C-alpha positions as CSV (number, residue, x, y, z in Angstrom):
1,M,-47.6,-47.3,64.8
2,K,-48.3,-47.9,61.2
3,K,-49.0,-44.2,60.8
4,I,-45.7,-43.3,62.5
5,T,-43.8,-45.8,60.3
6,K,-45.4,-44.3,57.1
7,L,-44.5,-40.8,58.3
8,L,-40.9,-41.8,58.9
9,I,-40.7,-43.4,55.5
10,F,-42.1,-40.2,53.9
11,I,-39.6,-38.0,55.8
12,I,-36.7,-40.3,54.8
13,V,-37.8,-40.1,51.1
14,V,-38.1,-36.3,51.2
15,L,-34.7,-36.0,52.7
16,V,-33.2,-38.3,50.1
17,L,-34.7,-36.3,47.3
18,V,-33.5,-33.0,48.9
19,L,-30.0,-34.3,49.3
20,A,-30.0,-35.6,45.7
21,N,-31.0,-32.2,44.4
22,I,-28.3,-30.6,46.4
23,N,-25.7,-32.9,44.9
24,I,-27.1,-32.4,41.4
25,G,-27.0,-28.6,42.0
26,D,-23.4,-28.8,43.1
27,K,-22.5,-30.9,40.1
28,D,-24.2,-28.3,37.8
29,K,-22.3,-25.5,39.5
30,N,-19.0,-27.4,39.1
31,T,-19.9,-28.2,35.5
32,N,-20.6,-24.5,34.8
33,K,-17.3,-23.5,36.4
34,K,-15.6,-26.1,34.3
35,D,-17.4,-24.9,31.1
36,K,-16.4,-21.3,31.9
37,L,-12.8,-22.4,32.4
38,N,-12.8,-24.4,29.2
39,V,-14.3,-21.5,27.2
40,K,-11.6,-19.2,28.6
41,E,-8.8,-21.7,27.9
42,V,-10.1,-22.2,24.3
43,K,-10.3,-18.4,23.8
44,N,-6.7,-17.9,25.2
45,K,-5.4,-20.7,23.0
46,T,-7.2,-19.2,20.0
47,I,-5.5,-15.9,20.6
48,E,-2.2,-17.5,21.1
49,N,-2.6,-19.2,17.7
50,A,-3.5,-15.9,15.9
51,E,-1.4,-14.9,13.0
52,L,-0.4,-11.2,13.4
53,T,1.3,-9.7,10.3
54,L,2.8,-6.3,9.8
55,L,1.5,-4.6,6.7
56,G,4.0,-2.3,4.9
57,S,7.7,-2.2,5.7
58,E,9.2,-3.2,9.0
59,E,11.6,-0.2,8.7
60,M,10.9,3.1,7.1
61,T,13.0,6.2,6.5
62,I,11.2,9.5,6.2
63,V,12.6,13.0,5.8
64,K,11.8,15.6,8.4
65,N,8.2,16.9,8.0
66,G,7.7,14.2,5.4
67,V,4.6,12.0,5.1
68,Y,4.1,8.9,7.2
69,E,1.5,6.5,5.7
70,E,0.0,4.0,8.1
71,Y,-0.4,0.5,6.6
72,G,-1.4,-1.1,9.9
73,A,-1.3,-4.8,10.7
74,K,-3.5,-7.9,10.1
75,A,-4.7,-10.4,12.6
76,I,-6.2,-13.7,11.4
77,V,-7.8,-16.2,13.8
78,N,-9.3,-19.4,12.4
79,K,-9.3,-17.9,9.0
80,K,-11.3,-14.9,10.2
81,D,-10.0,-11.3,10.0
82,K,-9.8,-9.8,13.4
83,S,-7.7,-6.8,12.5
84,K,-10.2,-4.4,13.9
85,D,-9.4,-5.7,17.4
86,I,-5.6,-4.9,17.0
87,K,-4.4,-2.3,19.6
88,I,-1.9,0.3,18.3
89,K,0.6,1.9,20.6
90,G,2.7,4.8,19.5
91,K,2.4,7.7,17.0
92,I,4.8,8.9,14.3
93,D,5.7,12.5,14.4
94,T,7.8,13.4,11.4
95,S,8.7,16.8,12.8
96,K,11.0,15.1,15.3
97,V,14.3,13.7,14.0
98,G,15.3,10.2,15.3
99,E,14.0,6.7,15.6
100,Q,10.3,6.2,16.5
101,N,8.4,3.0,16.9
102,I,4.8,2.0,16.6
103,T,3.5,-1.4,18.0
104,Y,0.5,-3.5,17.0
105,Q,-0.8,-6.0,19.5
106,Y,-3.5,-8.7,19.4
107,G,-3.7,-10.8,22.5
108,N,-0.2,-11.7,23.5
109,K,1.2,-11.2,20.0
110,K,3.1,-8.0,19.0
111,V,4.8,-6.7,15.9
112,T,6.7,-3.4,15.7
113,R,7.5,-0.9,13.0
114,K,10.6,1.2,13.2
115,V,10.5,4.6,11.6
116,N,13.6,6.7,11.2
117,I,13.0,10.5,10.7
118,I,16.1,12.1,9.1
119,E,17.3,15.7,8.8
120,V,18.1,16.5,5.1
121,T,21.6,17.9,5.0
122,D,22.6,17.2,1.3
123,L,19.7,19.1,-0.3
124,D,18.4,18.5,-3.8
125,T,19.0,21.5,-6.0
126,D,18.1,20.4,-9.5
127,G,14.8,18.6,-9.2
128,I,13.7,15.0,-8.6
129,P,14.0,12.4,-11.4
130,V,10.7,10.6,-11.9
131,L,11.7,7.5,-13.9
132,M,9.1,6.1,-16.4
133,Y,8.9,2.4,-17.2
134,H,6.3,0.5,-19.1
135,Y,6.9,-3.3,-19.7
136,F,9.5,-5.9,-18.9
137,Y,10.7,-9.2,-20.3
138,D,12.8,-11.9,-18.7
139,D,16.0,-12.1,-20.8
140,T,17.4,-14.6,-18.3
141,A,14.7,-17.0,-19.5
142,G,15.2,-16.3,-23.2
143,E,12.4,-13.8,-23.6
144,S,12.6,-10.7,-25.8
145,G,10.9,-7.4,-25.9
146,S,8.9,-6.2,-29.0
147,N,9.9,-2.6,-28.7
148,S,12.0,-0.2,-26.6
149,N,9.2,0.2,-24.1
150,Y,10.1,-3.3,-22.9
151,M,13.0,-3.5,-20.5
152,R,15.0,-6.6,-19.8
153,K,14.8,-8.0,-16.3
154,S,18.6,-8.1,-15.8
155,S,18.9,-4.3,-16.5
156,F,16.0,-3.4,-14.2
157,E,17.5,-5.6,-11.4
158,Q,20.9,-3.9,-11.9
159,Q,19.2,-0.5,-11.5
160,L,17.3,-1.4,-8.4
161,K,20.4,-2.9,-6.8
162,Y,22.3,0.3,-7.5
163,L,19.6,2.4,-5.9
164,S,19.4,0.2,-2.9
165,E,23.1,-0.1,-2.3
166,N,23.7,3.6,-2.7
167,N,21.0,4.6,-0.1
168,Y,18.7,6.5,-2.4
169,Y,15.6,8.1,-0.9
170,F,12.3,7.3,-2.5
171,P,9.8,10.1,-1.9
172,S,6.1,9.4,-1.9
173,M,4.0,11.4,-4.3
174,K,2.6,13.4,-1.3
175,E,6.2,14.3,-0.4
176,L,7.0,15.3,-4.0
177,N,4.0,17.6,-3.9
178,L,5.2,19.2,-0.6
179,Y,8.7,19.5,-2.1
180,L,7.5,21.3,-5.2
181,D,5.6,23.7,-3.0
182,G,8.7,24.4,-1.0
183,K,7.3,23.0,2.2
184,I,9.9,20.2,2.7
185,E,13.4,19.4,1.5
186,L,14.5,16.2,-0.2
187,P,18.0,14.6,-0.4
188,S,20.0,15.1,-3.5
189,K,19.9,11.3,-3.9
190,S,16.2,11.1,-4.4
191,V,14.3,9.2,-7.1
192,I,10.7,8.0,-7.9
193,L,10.0,5.0,-10.1
194,T,6.8,4.9,-12.1
195,L,5.3,2.2,-14.3
196,D,2.6,3.0,-16.9
197,D,-0.4,0.8,-17.8
198,G,-0.2,-2.0,-15.2
199,E,0.7,-4.7,-17.7
200,E,1.2,-8.4,-16.8
201,S,5.0,-8.2,-16.7
202,N,4.8,-5.6,-13.9
203,Y,3.4,-8.3,-11.6
204,R,5.6,-11.1,-12.8
205,I,9.0,-9.3,-13.1
206,A,8.9,-5.8,-11.6
207,Y,7.0,-6.5,-8.4
208,P,9.2,-9.3,-7.0
209,L,12.3,-7.3,-7.7
210,A,10.8,-4.2,-5.9
211,V,10.2,-6.3,-2.8
212,Q,13.7,-7.9,-3.0
213,Y,15.5,-4.6,-3.2
214,K,13.0,-2.6,-1.1
215,V,12.4,0.0,-3.8
216,P,8.8,1.3,-4.0
217,L,7.1,1.5,-7.4
218,Y,4.2,3.7,-8.5
219,W,1.9,2.0,-11.0
220,F,-0.3,4.3,-13.2
221,V,-3.2,2.0,-13.9
222,V,-6.3,2.4,-16.1
223,T,-8.9,1.7,-13.5
224,S,-11.5,0.2,-15.9
225,W,-8.8,-2.3,-16.8
226,T,-7.3,-2.9,-13.3
227,D,-9.6,-3.5,-10.3
228,T,-7.3,-2.5,-7.5
229,S,-9.9,-3.6,-4.9
230,M,-9.2,-7.3,-5.7
231,E,-7.5,-9.3,-3.0
232,Y,-4.3,-9.9,-5.0
233,Q,-4.0,-6.2,-5.8
234,Q,-4.5,-5.3,-2.1
235,E,-1.8,-7.9,-1.1
236,L,0.7,-6.1,-3.4
237,K,-0.3,-2.8,-1.9
238,N,0.0,-4.1,1.6
239,T,3.7,-4.9,1.1
240,G,4.4,-1.1,1.0
241,Y,6.2,-1.4,-2.4
242,I,3.4,-1.0,-4.8
243,N,1.3,2.1,-5.0
244,Y,-1.6,2.6,-7.5
245,L,-2.2,5.9,-9.2
246,S,-4.5,7.0,-12.0
247,H,-4.0,6.6,-15.8
248,T,-7.7,7.7,-16.2
249,D,-10.6,5.3,-15.8
250,S,-11.5,4.8,-19.5
251,L,-9.8,7.5,-21.5
252,H,-6.7,5.6,-22.5
253,H,-7.6,5.6,-26.2
254,G,-7.7,7.8,-29.2
255,G,-10.5,9.8,-30.5
256,C,-8.8,13.2,-31.1
257,G,-8.5,13.1,-34.9
258,E,-4.9,13.7,-35.9
259,Q,-3.6,14.3,-32.3
260,H,-1.2,11.7,-30.9
261,G,-2.4,11.6,-27.3
262,G,-5.4,10.0,-25.6
263,A,-9.0,11.1,-25.4
264,L,-8.3,13.4,-22.4
265,L,-7.0,16.0,-24.9
266,C,-10.3,16.5,-26.6
267,V,-13.0,15.0,-24.4
268,N,-15.9,17.1,-23.1
269,H,-14.9,18.9,-19.9
270,D,-17.6,17.5,-17.7
271,E,-17.3,14.0,-19.1
272,G,-13.5,14.1,-18.5
273,V,-13.9,15.2,-14.9
274,K,-16.5,12.5,-14.3
275,D,-14.0,9.9,-15.6
276,L,-11.1,11.1,-13.5
277,K,-13.2,11.4,-10.3
278,L,-14.3,7.8,-10.9
279,S,-10.7,6.7,-11.1
280,I,-10.0,8.6,-7.8
281,E,-12.9,6.9,-6.1
282,K,-11.7,3.5,-7.2
283,L,-8.1,4.1,-6.2
284,G,-8.8,6.0,-3.0
285,N,-6.3,8.8,-3.8
286,A,-5.8,11.8,-6.0
287,D,-2.1,11.9,-5.5
288,A,-1.1,11.9,-9.2
289,L,-2.1,11.1,-12.7
290,A,-0.2,10.1,-15.9
291,Y,-1.6,11.4,-19.1
292,P,-2.6,8.7,-21.7
293,C,0.2,8.6,-24.3
294,G,2.0,11.3,-22.2
295,D,0.4,14.3,-23.9
296,S,-1.4,17.2,-22.3
297,N,-3.0,20.4,-23.4
298,D,-5.1,23.2,-21.8
299,N,-8.2,21.1,-22.0
300,A,-6.6,18.1,-20.3
301,I,-5.0,20.2,-17.6
302,S,-8.2,22.0,-16.7
303,I,-10.0,18.6,-16.4
304,V,-7.2,17.2,-14.2
305,R,-7.3,20.3,-12.0
306,E,-11.0,20.3,-11.5
307,A,-11.0,16.5,-10.7
308,G,-8.7,17.3,-7.8
309,F,-5.3,15.8,-8.7
310,N,-2.2,17.2,-6.9
311,L,0.3,16.2,-9.6
312,A,0.1,15.0,-13.3
313,F,2.9,13.7,-15.5
314,T,3.6,13.9,-19.2
315,T,6.3,12.0,-21.2
316,A,8.3,15.2,-21.8
317,Y,11.9,14.7,-20.7
318,G,13.2,16.3,-17.5
319,K,13.1,16.3,-13.7
320,A,10.3,17.4,-11.5
321,S,11.5,20.9,-10.4
322,R,10.1,23.7,-8.3
323,G,8.5,26.4,-10.5
324,L,7.1,23.9,-13.1
325,E,3.4,23.4,-13.7
326,K,2.6,20.6,-11.3
327,L,-0.1,19.2,-13.6
328,A,2.3,18.9,-16.5
329,L,5.5,17.5,-15.0
330,P,8.2,15.8,-17.0
331,R,9.7,12.3,-16.5
332,V,12.9,10.5,-17.4
333,R,12.1,7.7,-19.9
334,M,13.8,4.4,-19.3
335,N,14.4,2.5,-22.6
336,D,15.6,-1.0,-23.2
337,G,19.4,-1.3,-23.6
338,I,20.3,1.6,-21.3
339,S,23.7,1.0,-19.7
340,L,24.1,1.3,-15.9
341,D,26.4,4.3,-16.5
342,S,23.7,6.0,-18.5
343,F,21.1,5.2,-15.9
344,I,23.3,6.7,-13.1
345,G,23.8,9.8,-15.3
346,S,20.0,10.2,-15.6
347,L,19.7,10.5,-11.8
């Protein structure tokens, strides 16, 4: 009897332990399910809280067969850059006239860029004015410029406002290159704005006005002075209104005896090519160069050509026209005190 009782007790204990394990197992399974659900919920919530920002302009106008440059978008999640996970839908074909869209999506967030491809009917016939600026001062705050290379803020704003309100087209340097080769047409109301040296007032005065009036600017920077890879420089570039071009890497200085221009006029050929290729590497483009001090000669042009630049600008007065040497193009200098009527006349 005692043996039977002990056996029954043993069986009961085993059953209790087995049942307990089954309950624990079920709890673990439920817990795992819950954990999986929680992870999914957290992930979904994180994606919902992502910051998705369009880089470049929300709306673009490009001439038929012109150049579309993809700025992309930026996705930030918990301060981490997740832009590589953005899905892009759509493709811009500049050979087709009309409105086209490209959409960027991260999770349930979407941003869209509208690109309007236009047929050029009012053709340019006398060349494209490439305006040349240097420095700025805020006359509305009582500042003054030390020479004619400084332009007052009020004048510059007046000019940008005029261009914006009168629907001017702002070709990229790539488009100017195609235009000069006769591969595309540009509207008669076309203009390019360039700023030399990348001085402090370009950031403080010119840049905010460019964004306000949606007028892109091309900055010729000396790449040993200006590190365009820095975060702030990239932020400016990502707006779509600031484009960095070469003013050499470290040849913006004298060293040519009695000659007025920079060292590019007399530097050893191989040394000059090495300098310019370094500036191209830093900028990520060889679209255009501005000669230091605006002067060029056969030595400078041969260096620029071998370095691989498509265009190069002097300070000689005139418009960029077909038939001119593309590595010695003129510009239209903008001096302080220019009236709005004179500005309009220069276009």
